[in-house]
C-alpha positions in Angstrom: 175.8 -90.2 7.6 176.1 -86.5 8.3 174.4 -83.6 10.0 172.0 -84.0 12.9 172.0 -87.8 12.6 175.8 -88.0 12.7 175.9 -85.6 15.7 173.3 -87.6 17.7 175.1 -90.8 17.0 178.5 -89.3 18.1 176.9 -88.0 21.3 175.4 -91.5 22.0 178.9 -93.0 21.5 180.1 -90.7 24.3 177.3 -92.1 26.5 175.2 -88.9 26.3 171.5 -88.7 25.8 170.5 -86.2 23.1 167.0 -84.7 22.5 166.2 -83.4 19.0 164.0 -80.4 18.6 163.8 -80.0 14.8 167.3 -79.1 13.6 168.6 -78.5 17.2 170.1 -81.2 19.3 170.1 -80.7 23.1 172.3 -82.6 25.5 173.1 -82.3 29.2 176.7 -81.3 29.9 178.6 -81.7 33.2 180.5 -78.5 34.0 183.7 -79.2 35.9 184.9 -75.6 36.7 183.7 -72.0 36.9 180.5 -70.5 38.2 178.5 -73.6 37.2 181.1 -76.2 38.5 179.4 -79.4 39.6 176.3 -78.5 37.6 174.7 -80.2 34.7 173.6 -77.7 32.0 171.4 -78.3 29.0 173.2 -77.1 25.9 172.1 -77.4 22.3 173.3 -76.7 18.8 172.1 -77.0 15.2 174.8 -79.2 13.5 175.3 -78.3 9.9 174.5 -80.8 7.1 178.2 -81.4 6.6 178.9 -82.3 10.3 181.4 -83.7 11.3 183.6 -82.0 8.7 182.2 -78.6 9.6 181.5 -77.7 13.3 178.3 -76.5 14.7 178.2 -72.7 15.1 175.4 -71.7 17.4 175.3 -72.6 21.1 171.8 -72.7 22.7 171.8 -72.3 26.5 169.2 -71.6 29.2 168.4 -67.9 29.0 169.8 -67.1 32.5 173.4 -68.1 31.4 175.5 -65.4 29.8 178.8 -65.7 28.0 181.5 -63.1 27.9 181.8 -61.1 24.7 178.1 -60.5 24.1 176.2 -61.8 21.2 173.1 -63.1 23.0 170.2 -63.9 20.5 166.8 -65.4 20.8 166.8 -69.2 20.4 164.5 -71.2 18.1 164.0 -73.4 21.2 161.7 -70.7 22.5 161.1 -69.1 25.9 163.8 -69.8 28.5 166.5 -70.2 25.9 169.1 -68.0 24.2 171.7 -68.7 21.5 175.3 -67.5 21.1 177.5 -67.4 18.0 180.6 -69.3 19.1 182.6 -70.7 16.2 185.0 -73.5 17.0 188.5 -72.3 16.4 190.4 -75.6 16.6 188.0 -78.0 14.8 189.5 -81.2 13.5 186.2 -83.1 12.7 186.4 -86.8 12.3 185.7 -89.4 15.0 186.3 -87.0 17.9 184.0 -84.3 16.6 181.3 -84.6 19.3 184.1 -84.7 22.0 185.5 -81.5 20.5 182.1 -79.8 20.7 181.5 -80.9 24.3 185.0 -79.7 25.3 184.2 -76.3 23.7 180.9 -76.1 25.6 182.6 -76.9 28.9 185.2 -74.2 28.2 182.5 -71.7 27.4 180.5 -72.6 30.5 183.6 -72.3 32.7 183.6 -68.6 32.1 179.8 -68.1 31.9 177.9 -66.0 34.4 174.3 -65.7 35.5 
């Protein structure tokens, strides 16, 4: 199993509920630090067909959230959403792939602003 199905299964194994919107998987992420500390933020990505070997690249967030470094693009999720190009620099894949992605999202949200 690979791609979207593998990503959804890996998220479920972490106890998270994922919603699929075509090729994009959206999950609620608890944010422990930063401007959104204590919040739950919906975050999505479009896992590549060779996930978990290759990490998801795009991060889809609610439109009011901005990440440092620019690169905000319209999201395929439609109004109220934006996507950001944020490659994962320390990807190991394997069994912990979903945990690695969630950790990256939390790190990015820790420095996000509105």
